[in-house]
C-alpha positions as CSV (number, residue, x, y, z in Angstrom):
1,M,-8.1,22.8,-30.2
2,T,-10.2,19.8,-29.0
3,R,-13.9,19.8,-30.2
4,E,-16.2,18.4,-27.5
5,F,-19.0,16.1,-28.7
6,Q,-22.3,15.2,-27.1
7,R,-24.3,12.1,-27.7
8,G,-25.7,12.2,-31.3
9,H,-23.3,14.9,-32.5
10,K,-21.6,14.3,-35.9
11,A,-18.9,16.1,-37.9
12,K,-16.8,15.6,-40.9
13,I,-13.3,14.5,-40.0
14,G,-12.0,16.9,-42.6
15,D,-13.4,19.7,-40.5
16,L,-11.5,18.4,-37.4
17,T,-8.2,17.7,-39.0
18,A,-6.4,17.5,-42.4
19,G,-4.8,14.2,-41.4
20,T,-6.1,10.8,-42.4
21,D,-3.8,8.8,-40.1
22,L,-5.8,8.8,-36.8
23,Y,-5.2,7.6,-33.3
24,I,-8.4,6.5,-31.5
25,G,-8.2,6.3,-27.7
26,V,-10.8,5.0,-25.3
27,Q,-10.8,5.4,-21.6
28,I,-13.3,3.4,-19.7
29,A,-13.3,1.9,-16.1
30,G,-15.5,1.0,-13.2
31,P,-15.1,-0.6,-9.8
32,G,-14.5,-4.3,-10.2
33,L,-15.3,-4.2,-14.0
34,T,-13.2,-5.6,-16.8
35,F,-13.9,-4.4,-20.4
36,D,-13.4,-5.7,-23.9
37,I,-12.9,-2.8,-26.3
38,S,-13.4,-3.7,-30.0
39,C,-13.8,-2.2,-33.5
40,F,-16.2,-3.6,-36.0
41,G,-15.6,-2.9,-39.7
42,L,-19.1,-2.9,-41.2
43,D,-20.3,-2.8,-44.8
44,A,-23.0,-0.5,-46.4
45,D,-25.7,-2.6,-44.7
46,E,-24.0,-2.2,-41.3
47,H,-23.1,-5.9,-41.2
48,L,-19.8,-7.5,-40.4
49,S,-19.6,-9.2,-43.8
50,D,-15.9,-10.1,-43.3
51,D,-14.8,-11.4,-39.9
52,R,-11.3,-10.2,-40.6
53,Y,-12.5,-6.7,-39.9
54,F,-13.6,-7.5,-36.4
55,I,-10.6,-6.0,-34.5
56,F,-10.4,-7.2,-30.9
57,F,-7.8,-8.7,-28.4
58,N,-7.5,-11.9,-30.4
59,Q,-7.3,-10.3,-33.8
60,P,-5.4,-7.0,-33.4
61,K,-5.3,-5.8,-37.0
62,S,-7.1,-6.0,-40.3
63,P,-5.4,-7.8,-43.3
64,E,-4.0,-4.6,-44.9
65,E,-3.3,-3.1,-41.4
66,A,-5.6,-0.1,-42.0
67,I,-7.1,-0.8,-38.5
68,Q,-4.8,-1.8,-35.7
69,Q,-5.4,-2.4,-32.0
70,L,-2.5,-1.0,-30.0
71,G,-3.4,-1.7,-26.4
72,A,-3.4,0.6,-23.4
73,Q,-1.2,3.7,-23.6
74,A,-1.0,7.4,-22.9
75,G,-3.8,7.2,-20.3
76,D,-6.2,5.3,-22.6
77,T,-7.6,1.9,-21.6
78,E,-7.4,0.8,-25.3
79,S,-6.2,2.5,-28.4
80,F,-6.4,2.0,-32.2
81,R,-4.6,3.3,-35.2
82,V,-6.9,4.0,-38.2
83,T,-5.4,4.8,-41.6
84,L,-8.4,6.1,-43.6
85,Q,-6.9,6.0,-47.1
86,R,-6.0,2.3,-46.7
87,I,-9.5,1.1,-45.6
88,P,-11.0,-1.1,-48.4
89,P,-14.1,0.2,-50.2
90,V,-16.2,-2.6,-48.8
91,V,-15.8,-1.2,-45.2
92,R,-18.1,1.8,-44.8
93,K,-18.2,2.2,-41.0
94,L,-16.0,1.5,-38.1
95,S,-18.0,1.0,-34.9
96,F,-16.0,1.3,-31.6
97,T,-17.6,-0.6,-28.7
98,A,-17.0,-1.6,-25.1
99,T,-18.4,-4.7,-23.4
100,I,-18.2,-5.9,-19.8
101,D,-16.3,-9.2,-19.4
102,G,-17.9,-10.8,-16.3
103,P,-20.6,-9.5,-13.9
104,G,-21.6,-5.9,-13.9
105,Q,-23.6,-3.3,-15.8
106,M,-22.8,0.0,-17.6
107,S,-24.4,2.1,-14.9
108,Q,-21.4,1.4,-12.8
109,V,-19.0,3.0,-15.3
110,A,-16.9,5.9,-14.1
111,P,-16.5,9.0,-16.3
112,G,-14.7,8.1,-19.6
113,Y,-14.2,9.2,-23.1
114,I,-13.3,8.3,-26.7
115,R,-11.0,10.7,-28.5
116,I,-9.3,11.3,-31.8
117,V,-5.7,12.4,-32.0
118,A,-4.2,13.5,-35.4
119,G,-0.8,14.9,-36.0
120,G,0.0,14.9,-32.3
121,E,-3.0,17.1,-31.4
122,E,-6.3,15.9,-29.9
123,V,-9.1,17.1,-32.2
124,A,-12.2,15.4,-30.9
125,R,-13.5,14.0,-27.7
126,Y,-16.8,12.4,-26.6
127,A,-17.1,12.1,-22.8
128,F,-19.6,9.7,-21.1
129,N,-20.4,8.3,-17.6
130,G,-22.5,5.6,-16.0
131,A,-25.5,8.0,-15.4
132,E,-26.3,7.7,-19.1
133,F,-26.9,3.9,-18.9
134,T,-28.9,1.4,-16.8
135,T,-28.5,-2.4,-17.0
136,E,-26.7,-2.6,-20.3
137,R,-23.6,-4.7,-20.5
138,A,-22.2,-3.1,-23.7
139,V,-22.1,0.3,-25.3
140,M,-21.5,1.5,-28.9
141,L,-19.3,4.5,-28.2
142,A,-18.7,6.1,-31.5
143,D,-18.6,5.6,-35.3
144,V,-16.2,6.6,-38.0
145,Y,-18.2,6.2,-41.2
146,L,-18.1,7.1,-44.9
147,K,-20.8,9.2,-46.3
148,D,-19.3,11.0,-49.3
149,V,-16.4,11.8,-46.9
150,W,-15.3,10.2,-43.6
151,R,-17.2,11.5,-40.6
152,F,-17.2,11.0,-36.8
153,A,-20.3,10.4,-34.8
154,A,-20.7,10.2,-31.0
155,V,-23.1,7.3,-30.4
156,G,-23.2,6.4,-26.7
157,Q,-25.9,3.7,-27.2
158,G,-26.2,1.0,-24.6
159,F,-26.7,-2.6,-25.6
160,D,-28.0,-5.6,-23.7
161,G,-25.7,-8.6,-23.9
162,G,-22.0,-9.0,-24.0
163,L,-19.4,-9.2,-26.8
164,E,-21.0,-12.3,-28.5
165,A,-24.4,-10.7,-28.5
166,L,-22.9,-7.5,-30.1
167,L,-21.1,-9.6,-32.7
168,K,-24.4,-11.4,-33.6
169,N,-26.1,-8.0,-33.8
170,F,-23.7,-7.0,-36.5
171,G,-24.2,-10.3,-38.4
172,G,-21.0,-11.9,-37.4
173,E,-20.5,-15.6,-36.5
174,V,-19.3,-16.7,-33.1
175,A,-16.8,-19.6,-33.3
176,E,-14.5,-21.2,-30.8
177,E,-10.9,-20.7,-31.9
178,A,-7.6,-21.6,-30.4
179,P,-6.0,-18.5,-28.8
180,Q,-3.7,-16.9,-31.3
181,E,-0.4,-15.3,-30.5
182,Q,-1.0,-11.6,-30.1
183,F,1.4,-9.8,-32.4
184,P,2.9,-6.6,-30.9
185,A,1.7,-3.4,-32.4
186,P,4.1,-1.9,-35.0
187,G,6.5,0.7,-33.9
188,F,4.2,3.6,-33.1
189,A,4.6,6.8,-31.2
190,P,1.4,7.2,-29.2
191,P,0.2,10.6,-28.0
192,A,2.0,11.8,-24.9
193,A,0.1,11.9,-21.6
194,P,-3.0,13.9,-22.2
195,A,-2.5,17.6,-21.5
196,P,-4.5,19.0,-18.5
197,A,-6.7,21.0,-20.9
198,F,-8.0,17.7,-22.2
199,G,-9.2,16.6,-18.8
200,A,-7.7,13.1,-19.1
201,P,-6.6,11.3,-15.9
202,V,-2.9,11.1,-15.2
203,P,-1.5,7.9,-16.9
204,A,0.5,5.3,-15.1
205,P,4.2,5.1,-16.0
206,A,4.6,3.2,-19.2
207,P,7.6,2.1,-21.3
208,A,9.0,4.6,-23.7
209,P,7.2,4.4,-27.1
210,A,9.1,2.9,-30.0
211,P,10.6,5.3,-32.4
212,G,9.1,6.0,-35.8
213,F,5.7,5.0,-36.9
214,G,4.9,1.7,-38.5
215,V,8.4,0.5,-39.3
216,P,11.7,0.6,-37.4
217,A,14.1,3.4,-38.0
218,G,16.0,3.1,-41.3
219,A,13.5,0.6,-42.8
220,P,11.6,1.5,-46.0
221,P,8.1,3.0,-45.6
222,L,5.1,0.7,-45.5
223,P,3.6,0.2,-49.0
224,T,0.1,1.5,-49.5
225,S,-2.2,-1.2,-50.8
226,G,-4.7,-0.2,-53.4
227,A,-5.5,3.3,-54.8
228,P,-6.7,5.9,-52.3
229,T,-10.5,6.2,-52.3
230,L,-12.4,9.5,-53.1
231,H,-12.9,10.4,-49.5
232,A,-9.2,10.7,-48.9
233,A,-8.8,13.6,-51.4
234,P,-10.0,16.5,-49.2
235,T,-7.5,15.6,-46.5
236,M,-4.3,14.7,-48.4
237,V,-1.9,16.5,-46.2
238,V,0.4,13.6,-45.1
239,P,3.0,12.7,-47.8
240,T,2.5,9.2,-49.3
241,A,6.1,8.4,-48.5
242,A,8.0,9.6,-45.4
243,P,11.0,11.9,-46.2
244,P,14.5,10.5,-45.6
245,G,15.3,10.3,-41.9
246,G,11.8,9.8,-40.6
247,A,9.3,12.5,-39.5
248,P,9.5,16.0,-41.0
249,P,11.8,18.4,-39.1
250,G,10.1,20.0,-36.2
251,R,7.2,17.6,-36.2
252,P,6.8,14.7,-33.7
253,P,6.0,11.1,-35.0
254,F,2.3,10.3,-35.6
255,G,0.2,10.6,-32.5
256,Q,2.9,12.2,-30.3
257,V,1.7,15.2,-28.5
258,P,4.7,17.6,-28.6
259,A,6.3,18.4,-25.3
260,P,6.0,22.1,-24.3
261,Q,9.2,24.0,-24.9
262,P,10.1,27.1,-22.7
263,P,9.8,30.3,-24.8
264,P,13.1,32.2,-25.3
265,G,13.6,35.3,-23.2
266,Y,14.4,38.7,-24.5
267,G,18.0,39.0,-25.6
268,E,18.6,35.4,-24.6
269,Q,17.7,32.4,-26.8
270,G,16.0,32.4,-30.1
271,P,15.6,35.1,-32.7
272,F,13.7,38.3,-31.9
273,G,9.9,37.9,-32.4
274,Q,9.9,34.1,-32.5
275,V,6.9,32.5,-30.8
276,P,7.6,28.9,-29.8
277,G,6.5,26.7,-32.7
278,Q,6.3,29.8,-35.0
279,P,8.8,30.9,-37.7
280,A,11.0,33.9,-37.1
281,F,10.7,37.3,-38.7
282,G,10.1,37.1,-42.5
283,Q,9.8,33.3,-42.5
284,L,6.7,31.5,-43.7
285,P,5.2,28.6,-41.6
286,P,6.4,25.2,-42.9
287,R,4.1,23.4,-45.4
288,E,3.8,19.9,-46.4
289,A,5.2,18.8,-49.8
290,L,2.6,19.3,-52.5
291,P,1.1,16.3,-54.2
292,A,1.9,15.6,-57.8
293,P,0.0,17.8,-60.3
294,G,-3.2,16.6,-61.9
295,G,-5.0,15.7,-58.6
296,G,-8.0,18.0,-59.2
297,L,-9.5,20.8,-57.1
298,A,-8.7,19.2,-53.7
299,V,-5.0,19.0,-54.5
300,A,-4.9,22.5,-56.0
301,I,-6.2,24.1,-52.7
302,E,-4.3,21.8,-50.4
303,K,-1.4,24.2,-49.8
304,Y,-3.8,27.0,-48.7
305,R,-5.5,24.9,-46.0
306,E,-5.6,26.2,-42.4
307,A,-2.6,25.4,-40.3
308,P,-3.8,23.9,-37.0
309,T,-1.4,24.1,-34.0
310,G,-3.5,24.4,-30.9
311,Q,-1.6,27.5,-29.9
312,R,-2.8,30.9,-28.9
313,W,-1.4,32.6,-32.1
314,T,-0.8,30.8,-35.4
315,L,0.6,32.2,-38.6
316,Q,-1.4,30.9,-41.5
317,N,1.0,32.6,-44.0
318,A,3.2,35.6,-43.9
319,K,0.2,38.0,-44.0
320,L,-2.5,36.2,-42.1
321,I,-2.6,35.2,-38.4
322,R,-5.2,33.3,-36.3
323,A,-5.9,33.9,-32.7
324,D,-7.5,31.1,-30.6
325,L,-9.6,32.8,-28.0
326,A,-10.1,29.6,-26.0
327,Q,-6.4,29.4,-25.3
328,A,-4.5,31.5,-22.6
329,G,-7.4,31.1,-20.2
330,G,-9.9,32.6,-22.6
331,Q,-8.6,36.1,-22.2
332,P,-9.7,38.6,-24.8
333,V,-7.7,39.9,-27.7
334,L,-7.4,43.6,-28.6
335,A,-7.0,44.3,-32.4
336,R,-7.0,47.2,-34.8
337,Q,-10.6,48.0,-35.8
338,G,-11.5,46.4,-39.1
339,S,-8.6,43.9,-39.1
340,M,-10.8,40.8,-38.7
341,V,-11.1,38.9,-42.0
342,L,-12.7,35.7,-40.8
343,Y,-13.8,34.1,-37.6
344,Q,-15.1,30.7,-36.4
345,G,-17.1,29.9,-33.3
346,K,-18.9,32.1,-30.9
347,V,-17.0,35.4,-31.0
348,E,-18.2,38.9,-30.0
349,F,-16.6,42.1,-31.2
350,G,-16.9,45.3,-29.0
351,Y,-15.5,48.8,-29.1
352,K,-12.4,49.3,-26.9
353,G,-12.3,52.9,-25.9
354,A,-9.2,54.7,-24.5
355,G,-11.1,57.1,-22.3
356,V,-11.0,60.9,-22.6
357,A,-7.4,61.2,-21.3
358,G,-6.3,58.4,-23.5
359,R,-7.8,60.0,-26.6
360,I,-6.2,63.4,-25.8
361,V,-2.8,61.7,-25.3
362,G,-3.2,59.7,-28.5
363,N,-4.1,62.8,-30.6
364,L,-1.3,64.8,-29.2
365,T,1.4,62.2,-29.7
366,G,0.1,60.4,-32.9
367,Q,0.1,57.1,-31.0
368,E,-3.7,56.7,-30.8
369,M,-4.9,53.1,-31.6
370,Q,-8.5,52.5,-32.7
371,L,-9.1,49.1,-31.1
372,M,-11.8,46.5,-30.9
373,R,-12.1,43.8,-28.2
374,C,-12.6,40.2,-29.3
375,T,-14.1,37.8,-26.7
376,G,-15.7,34.4,-26.8
377,R,-14.6,30.8,-27.7
378,G,-13.6,30.6,-31.3
379,Q,-10.8,31.5,-33.7
380,V,-10.3,35.0,-35.3
381,F,-8.2,35.6,-38.3
382,F,-6.5,39.0,-38.6
383,A,-4.8,40.8,-41.5
384,D,-4.1,44.4,-42.6
385,N,-3.5,45.5,-46.2
386,A,-1.4,42.4,-47.0
387,S,1.3,43.6,-44.5
388,Q,3.7,41.0,-43.2
389,L,2.9,39.9,-39.7
390,H,5.2,38.9,-36.9
391,P,4.1,37.5,-33.5
392,I,6.3,38.7,-30.6
393,E,5.9,36.9,-27.3
394,L,6.8,38.8,-24.1
395,Q,7.7,37.0,-20.9
396,G,7.6,39.8,-18.4
397,D,9.8,42.0,-20.5
398,A,9.0,45.0,-22.7
399,I,9.3,46.2,-26.2
400,C,8.7,49.6,-27.9
401,V,6.6,49.6,-31.1
402,S,5.1,52.4,-33.1
403,A,1.3,52.3,-32.8
404,E,1.1,52.3,-36.6
405,S,2.9,48.9,-36.6
406,V,0.6,47.2,-34.1
407,L,-2.1,44.8,-35.5
408,A,-3.3,43.0,-32.3
409,F,-2.2,41.9,-28.9
410,D,-3.3,40.0,-25.8
411,E,-5.3,42.1,-23.4
412,S,-3.0,41.0,-20.5
413,L,-0.2,43.2,-21.9
414,R,0.1,46.7,-20.4
415,H,0.7,49.5,-23.0
416,E,1.4,53.2,-22.7
417,V,2.8,56.1,-24.7
418,R,6.5,56.7,-24.2
419,R,8.4,59.9,-25.1
420,I,11.7,60.0,-26.9
421,E,13.7,63.0,-26.0
422,G,15.5,64.9,-28.7
423,H,18.3,67.5,-29.0
424,G,19.3,69.6,-31.9
425,I,15.6,70.5,-32.4
426,P,14.2,73.0,-29.9
427,G,11.4,71.3,-27.9
428,G,11.6,68.3,-30.4
429,A,10.5,64.8,-29.4
430,L,8.9,61.7,-30.8
431,F,6.6,59.2,-29.2
432,T,6.1,55.4,-29.3
433,M,4.0,52.7,-27.6
434,Q,5.6,50.5,-25.0
435,F,4.2,47.0,-24.4
436,Q,5.1,45.1,-21.2
437,G,4.0,42.0,-19.4
438,T,3.2,38.4,-20.4
439,G,1.5,37.9,-23.7
440,T,1.9,38.3,-27.5
441,V,1.8,41.4,-29.6
442,I,1.5,41.1,-33.4
443,V,3.7,43.6,-35.3
444,K,3.1,44.4,-39.0
445,T,5.7,45.5,-41.5
446,H,5.9,46.5,-45.1
447,G,8.3,43.9,-46.5
448,T,10.7,41.6,-44.7
449,P,12.3,43.5,-41.8
450,V,15.9,43.2,-40.5
451,V,16.9,42.9,-36.8
452,L,20.2,44.6,-35.9
453,P,22.0,44.7,-32.5
454,V,22.4,48.0,-30.9
455,T,25.9,49.5,-31.0
456,P,27.2,53.0,-30.1
457,T,26.9,54.0,-33.7
458,T,23.4,52.7,-34.6
459,Y,21.2,55.3,-36.3
460,V,17.8,54.5,-37.8
461,D,15.5,56.6,-39.9
462,C,12.5,57.4,-37.7
463,N,10.1,56.7,-40.6
464,A,11.5,53.1,-41.1
465,I,11.9,52.0,-37.5
466,V,9.4,49.3,-36.4
467,A,10.4,48.3,-32.9
468,W,13.2,48.1,-30.4
469,S,14.0,46.6,-27.1
470,A,12.7,48.8,-24.3
471,A,16.1,48.7,-22.4
472,S,17.7,50.6,-25.3
473,Q,18.5,54.3,-24.8
474,V,17.0,56.3,-27.7
475,I,18.0,59.8,-28.6
476,L,16.4,61.9,-31.4
477,S,19.3,63.1,-33.4
478,S,19.2,66.0,-35.9
479,Q,21.7,67.1,-38.5
480,V,19.8,70.4,-39.1
481,R,22.0,73.5,-38.7
482,L,21.1,77.1,-39.2
483,R,24.0,77.7,-41.6
484,R,22.9,74.8,-43.8
485,N,19.4,76.2,-43.9
486,A,20.7,79.4,-45.5
487,Y,21.4,77.4,-48.6
488,P,18.7,75.6,-50.7
489,G,18.4,71.9,-50.7
490,H,19.0,69.1,-48.1
491,S,19.9,65.4,-48.0
492,G,16.5,64.2,-46.8
493,E,18.2,62.4,-43.9
494,T,18.1,65.2,-41.3
495,V,16.3,63.5,-38.4
496,N,17.3,60.0,-37.1
497,L,17.1,57.9,-34.0
498,Q,20.3,57.1,-32.2
499,F,20.4,53.9,-30.1
500,R,22.6,53.0,-27.3
501,G,22.5,50.1,-24.9
502,A,24.1,47.0,-23.4
503,P,24.7,43.9,-25.5
504,G,21.5,42.1,-26.2
505,N,19.5,45.1,-27.2
506,F,18.2,45.4,-30.8
507,V,16.3,47.4,-33.4
508,V,13.8,46.2,-36.0
509,V,13.8,48.1,-39.3
510,Q,11.5,47.6,-42.3
511,P,12.4,48.3,-46.0
512,Y,9.8,51.1,-46.2
513,E,9.3,54.6,-44.8
514,V,6.0,55.5,-43.5
């Protein structure tokens, strides 16, 4: 999720992303205006003590390539790659600036922004416009600076004078130099065109990005110069060497916003219960390779860090899931009362009543759900007695789940009690909850479940069943006979559910009887 900044706001980069390989994009324009966008690598006194860390059109990278100017791409007027762990200790601040080349002033600037993209996801954005300035000809947009850890600050400070005046302000020297050949940026996968949620303008068609990141495919990884500094420890999530074959499976190259994938339909593609980008039933979300032992506290807790995805529902591990209330149009989430274990942001929790009729039906059928309503703009983490959790996304179809097995679901889903007819038991019947519509329902199980196709001879213990496709025909089957009751003892397997249906129907069974 993108965090919006206002002028003067600051934040630790570690709170925005676990990555240390950052894409910095700047979008700035104005009628008849031409801009020079630069990055100043400043020392502890905020001086440009080494001109090699003045990154601009005529010097597109620092000596160790920790800071690289990449040019216009992905809807950004200018872009940079910043690798925090490779920045030398003498550089304590990176100041990103924009100056007008030629006549004009900053009050003529159209709405623009500076943003940070990490791991293919935009994590921070500071938006500005000409109303914030007057006659200035330059602006210091934002800083990435080291203060015990690396931080981001939205500056938005106007500056009288052009690029040369700004260079002198930072203690640099202006010298006439012969134009240098501008080296092309190394192979780099920039973020895809900004998603509509980010509010970025539609980019013009551009050549396809080069594969890989930093080196051509098949070439050895770039060496890391020098030992990583202390500030890199809390955000060590990217392996120091790329695995064979390039980027990790299922993850785009650095800076590449993954293209949306159509979710699988019921009984069509993909395993049951698999949300796009999420693991299937019983599988844990992928984690990065752990650093070598002996790295201290930061390394020890690295594998337990939050898993950011920017999706509505994200499994943190097999027993903990996060709901992002800002996604899916900000619609509320309904969850089992008391299932919240952590939340971030502005979130309100309210009682969700079922009404008098709903409570009567719930009490009579055993399918009453005590729910709370979660609203606001933040993230809520849910769990329940260390049960395994499985997000199931519905796309206009339906699924039957026992109320006892439901942890949370999107409010957009319709749910009602459904009766299962039985024979062999006079007046016998069971009940379940049916969810239908578009949204996600979180199902909890004791242990790892199994998903089986429905056949004419599929029988399931009614105490072990978790869910089944709503198109299945379900019959309550009993092996109880009066003659058998005349004798003591029984098998303990007298009441089961028999399933019938066309190919594509399924049942979900847990290794536990409620």
